[in-house]
N, C-alpha and C positions, 0 to 999 in steps of 0.2 A: 426583644426577648423571645417572642413567638417564633420569629425566623430562626433563631438559634435552636430552639426546641425542635422545630420541624427538621432542621438540618441534622440534628443529632439522633433523630428517631431511629434510623437504621443501626446506629451504634448501640442503642440501649434496648431496642426491641429484639429479643433473641430470635424470634421467628424470621424477621427480615435479615438479620445478620447471617443466619445459617443459610438462607436462600441465596444471598449474595455470594457467600463462600462456596457453596455447592455449584452455583452457576459459573463462577470464575474457574474453579478447578476443572469442571467438565468442559468448559470452553477451551482451556489450554490443550486438552487432549483431542478435542474435536478439531481445533485449528491445526494441530500437528499432523493430522491425517489428510493427505492430499485428496481433493475431491469432495470432502465433507465440509461444505462452506458454512460460514457463520450465518448467512442468510437462511440456509436450509434448516439449521438448528433452531434459530429463533422462530421461523415459521412453524416448525413442528411444535415448539413450546406454546405458541399462540393457540394452536388447535387443542392442546392438552389442558391449558390453563384458563380457557374462556369462562369456566364456571367458578374460578377462584375470585377472591377479593382482588382489587386492582393492585394494591401495593406489593403483596407477595409476588404476583405475576410479573410486575415490572422489575422488582428486585432480582428475580431469577433471570429474566431476559437481559438486564443490564450486565449481570455477571458473565453470562454467555458471550455477550457482545465484546466486552473488554478482553476476556480470556481468549476468545477465538481469534481476534485480530493479532494478539500477542503470540498465540500458539503457532501461527503459521511460520514464524521465524525458526522454530525448532527443526523442522524438516529441511528448510532452506539452508541452514547452516550445516546440518549433519550429513545429508545425502543429496544436496543440490536439487531438491525438489520442493519448491515453495508450497506451503500448505494453503496459501490464499494469494490472490493477485497482489495484495498490498505488501507481500513479503518477497516479491520478485527481486527488488533492488537489494534486499538483504543478502541474497544468495551470491551477488557479484563478488563480495569480499568475505562473506561468512563461510562459504565452502572452502575457499583457499586457506582461511584460518584453520578450519577443521583438518585439512590435508597437511598443514604444518604441525599438527598435534596440539593446537590451541583451541580445540572445540570448547573446553571448559571456560576459557577466557571469553570467547565469543558469546556463549550462552549467558554468562554472568553480566557482561557489558550490556547486552540487549535487554536483559531483565531490568537492570538498574535504570537505564535511560528510557525504556518504555514506561516505567513507573513515573519518571520525572515528566516525560512528555504528556502522559495521561493527566497528571496533576495540573499542568499548564492549561490543557484543554478544559478541565473542570473549572479552574480559576477564571478563565475568560468567560465560560458559560455563566458562572455565578455573578460576575461583576460587570460584564460588558456585553451581555447577550443582545439587548436592543440595538446598541451601536453597531456591533458586527453584523447583525441581520439587516440593518439599514444599508450597510455597505454592500453586502452580498446581493441584496435585491436590486441594486443598481447595475449589476453585471449584465450586459446584453450579450447577444449571440456573437457579436464581433469580439467581445472580450474573452469569451470561451474559446473562440478560434485562435486568438493570440496566445492564450494560456496553453492550449494544446500544441501550438507551434513552438513555444518555448520548451515544452517537454520533448518535442521531436529533435531539438538541438542536442539532446543527450547522446545522439549518435556519435558525436565527437568523442565523448568520454567512454562510450561502450564499445567502440570499434577497436578491438585489440589488434594492432598491427596495421591493417590496411583500411583507410577511410573509404576507399571505393567499395570494398567488400561490405563494410558496414552500411553504406548508403544503399547498396543493392538489397541487402537483407531487410532494411527498413522499408524500402519501396515495395518489396514482395509482401511484407506484413500489412502495409496499407491496402494493397489490392485485395488480399485475402480478407481483411476486415470489412471490405465493402460487399462481399458476397452475400446474396440474399435479397429480400424484398426491400426496395427503397422506402424508407420511413416517411419521405416527403411526397414523392410522386406516386408511389404505390406500384411501380414497375419492378421487374426482377432484373438482377445484375449478376452476371457470371454464374448463372444457375444451370445453363445448358438443358433446360427443360426438366431438371430433377426436382421433385417435390421435397426431397430431404434437404436440399440446399436453400430452400425458400426462407428458412429461419436463420440462415447465416451460420457462421462458424463461431462457436462459443470459445472465447479466448482462454477460459479455464481449461478446456480440453486441449487447446494448443500448448498451454503451459505444462500440463501433465505429460504431453508427448515430448516437447522440446527440451524440457529440463529432466523429467523423470525417466521415460522410456529410452531416450537417447543416451542418458548417462548410464543406464543399465547396459545397453549395447556397447557403449564405449569401454566400460569397465570389463565386459566380457572379452573385448578385443585385447585388452592389456592385462588380462588376469594372470598370465604366467610370466609377465615381465618382472624383473627384479626391482626392488625399491618401492613396491606397491603397498607394503604394510605401514600403517600409520601408528606411530608411537605417541601416546598422550604425554604431554609435558606436565610435570607436577606444578600446581599453582595454588598459592595461598590467595586469600581474598585480596583484590586489588587495593593498594593503599589509597587513602583519602586524597593525597596530593596528586596521584595519578588520575583519579576520577575527576578532580576539580579542573584539570587541564582541558577536559572535554566539555565542561559546563557551558561556556559561552556558545559553542557550536550547537549544543543540544537546545539551549534556550531560543536561539535564532530559528532553527528548523521547527521547533515546537510552535512558535508563533505563526510561522509560515503554514504549518499543518492545520492549525485552527482556521485560518483564513480560507485555505483551499477546501477544507472539510465543510465549511459553512456554505460553499457554493453548491446549490442543488445539482446533483448528478456528477459532481467531480470525483468524490470518493477518495479512499485512503491510498489506492494505487498511484494516482497522480501526485498526491502529497508526498508519498515515499520516493517516487522517482525524482521529483523536483528537489526534495531534501538531499538526496544523494548527489545530485548535480551541484547543489549549493556547497556541499561539503568538499567536493572535488575541486571547485573553483576557488574556494576561500582558504583551504588548508595550505599553509606554507610549510614546506619541507617536512612532509609526512614521513614517519619512520619507514613505511613501505609504500610502494606505488599503489594507487587504487586499482582494484582488480586482482591484486596479488596478496591480499590479506591486510589491508589498511584497517585499523580499528575504527577510524572515522567512517569507513564505508559500511559498518554495521550499526553504529550508533545513530547516525543521521536519519536513515530511513525508518528505523524503529521508533525514534522519538517523534518523527513526523507523522507516521500513520496512526500512532496511538493518540496523539494530540488531535488528530482529525476527527476522532470520535466525539470529543467535546464540541468541535465545530459543527459536526453533522446534527447534533442535538439542538443547536441554536435555532435554525430556521424551522425545525419541527415544532418546538415549543412556543416560539414567538410569532411565527407566520402560518403554521400549519402546513408547511412545505417540507417534504422529506429531503434530507441532505444526501441520503444514499438508500440502497435497497432495504437495509436493516431498519432504518428509521421509518420507512414506509410501513413496515410491519408494526412498529410501535404506534403509528397513527391508527392503524386498524385496531390495535388493542384498546386505545383510548376511546374509539368510536363504539366498540363492543360494550364498554362500561359506561356509555352515556355521556362522554365528555367530547367537547368540540375543540380540537387543536387549533390554535390561532392566537390572534392578539388578545382575546378576552380570557384565554386560559389562565394566564398568570394573575389576572385580577379575580376571576371567579374561583380558581383552585390554586392559589399561591402555595398552599401547603404541599400539594403534589409536586410542584416545581422544586421546592427545597428538599423534599424527601428524595427526589431523583438525583439532585446534586450530592446529597449525603451518601446515597447508595453508590454513586460514581466514584466518590473519594474512597469509600470502603472497598469497592471492587479493585481499585488500583493498589490499595494496601495489601489485599489478598493476592493480587497478581505478583507483587514483590515477594511476599512470603512463599507462596507456592512455587514461583519461578525459581527462586534460589534453592528451595528444598528439593526440587525434582531435577536439578542440574545433573546430579550424580546418576539418576536413572536414565535420562536422555543421552548422556555422554557415553554410556556403555554401547550405544548403537555403533559407534566408530570402531569398537574393539571386536565386533562380531565378524567372523570370517566371511569374506565376500561370497564364498560358495553357498553360504546359508542366507546371507543378507539380501543378495540380489534377487533370488526367486521370491522372497517375501515382499520386497518392494515392487516387483513386477505384478504380483497378485493384487496388492493394495492399489496400484496405479490403475489396473483394469477395473477393479471394483469402483474406485473413485470416479472414473470416466463414465461408467454405466449409471452410477447413482445420481449423476447430475440431472438427467432427464429420463432415466429408466429406458435408455435407448442404446441399441447395439451400434447405431450409426456413429454415436459419439466415441465408442470404443474403436471403431475402424479409423475415424479421424485421428484419434490419439495415437494409434499405431503408425498411421501415415506420417504424422508429425514427428514421431519417434525416429523413424528411418531418415526423414529429412534432417532432423537435428544431428543424428549420428554422422551423416555424410558432411554436414557443415563443420562439425568438430574435426573430422578427419582432414578436411581440406582447409582448415583454419579460417572458417567464416564464423563471425561472432553470432551466437544465437540471440543475445539480448536485444539487438535492434529489431529483429523480426517480431519479437513479442511486443516491443514498444510500438511498432507500426500497427499491430493488431489491436492494441488498446486505444491508441490515439486516432487511428484512421477514421473510424465512424464519427468521432467527435469533431474532427477537422472538417469532414465532409458536411455533416448536418449543420454545424454552426456557421460555416462559411456561406452555405446556400441560403440559410434563413436570414443571415445578416444582409446578403445581397438583395434578397426579395423585399425585405422591409425598407431598404434604402430607395428602391424604385428606379434610381438613376445611377449610372456608373460614377459620376462626379460626386454625388452625395455619399456613395459608399466609401470612396477614397477619403473624402474630407472627414468622415466619421472616425478615422483612425487618429485624428489629432484634435477634434473639437470637443472631445469628452475626456475629463481628467484621468479616468481609469484606463481608457483606451490609449491615451497618450503615454502614460507611464508604462503600460505593457508593450507598446510599440517601441519606445526607447530602450526598454529592457531587452526586447528581441533583437533590435539592431546592434546594441552593444555586445550582446552575447555572440551574435553571428560574426561581428567584426573582430571580436577578441580571439576567435578561433583561427583567423587567417595568419599566414606566415609573416605577412608584411607588418601586422600589428605586433606580433611577437618579437620580430627583429627590432622594431622601433622602440619597444619597451626595454629590450636588452641594451640597446644603445643609450637610452635615457639613464638607465641604472649605472652604466659605466661612466657617463659624464657626471653623475651625482657623486660617485666615488672620487673622481679626479678633483671636483670642486671642493669636496670636504678636505682632501689632502692639502 
């Protein structure tokens, strides 16, 4: 009974309820503005609320967290400019849907399935936190390397047209991701003596340039061409039968998102990318091809990255290990209020755990309410004439790049990536693999080298891929995914299906 009362505290305490509501609404709009990250917003709140009582501060921060991750999909769908790294995968099909006049449908679907994904994450947090954290803590550097390599195989699905161009883009992204100081050896790589390059290239800056500024330049190129006006299609609320058809996919990627979110340092961006890849591989006979406005292409990444929030809270509350940058700030908030995150937290402050679970459920409810209410506001962006919209987006992009580190260097990098992205679009190079390489390159590099150093011998390093259950499963998944992309495998499966049909006849 005590647990139920603690869980319901945010629902019956008007102060906590209002803080969660205000945080969620503010988070949606913060997340929708490229460059204003959730981490930045929560860090600012921590500095403003350190003198508050703990529960109101956490309620507001949780609302910002859930709302901000969800809000990033708004800009990704409407103007092809992800509001956060975890919304990059949403833009692959979200923006084509917007161009088809189905922006309202895309915004509605992402709202509903972000809500469902968030609830799955909270459910796992409430019921299986110790189990998931025990699995997550067993992931070694080799497993992170395999997970990143699995994500890198997304090149096959993101390369529109030419696989060679996609591989070139991804390779360039990996090299750019390695620019800066080596986190293991301490040396500098590809800096050419420049102090500005020692900190590396922020992939958020690259995203702003490759998706935001490049899209502005490309739209300016085609501004006077015919057929550029988007006509919004009328849409009633999607019928229940239509939504239920996507429920199995959303549940699968939500569970996947929780597990990935629980891995320290993995984050929602990897969860959303792998969720998108899972949708592409498992969806049979989609109404539209992925990359051209498939509904599954917006549902899967949004369910995955929202469920990853619940996963990221698990190691923070059970082990005292941050699941991502935002939960690291939450740990700081707990320390400020005299609490020690870790295994003893749930025993010594069990009421805090259940209040956070209740606040998370409440944040997802408000996310659904506000997300559906403001669809009409967001969707009007598509109807604004481009002569007015493009300069506004350009100003927001420049401000967003500068606001990341208060540095003009980031603005120059963003402009440089903008021109690179523009020429890539003109010459039909896919931009997405370049961003994928930027995100996964540092993880592949650091995890591979650390795994090799801990093995001490080449033989022990190779054996490690099969003598650990997690490593073995990830190795088999990687091999199967790689093999399934080959033409030989595809021809074999096509032949097998033909023989099946003949046998049935």
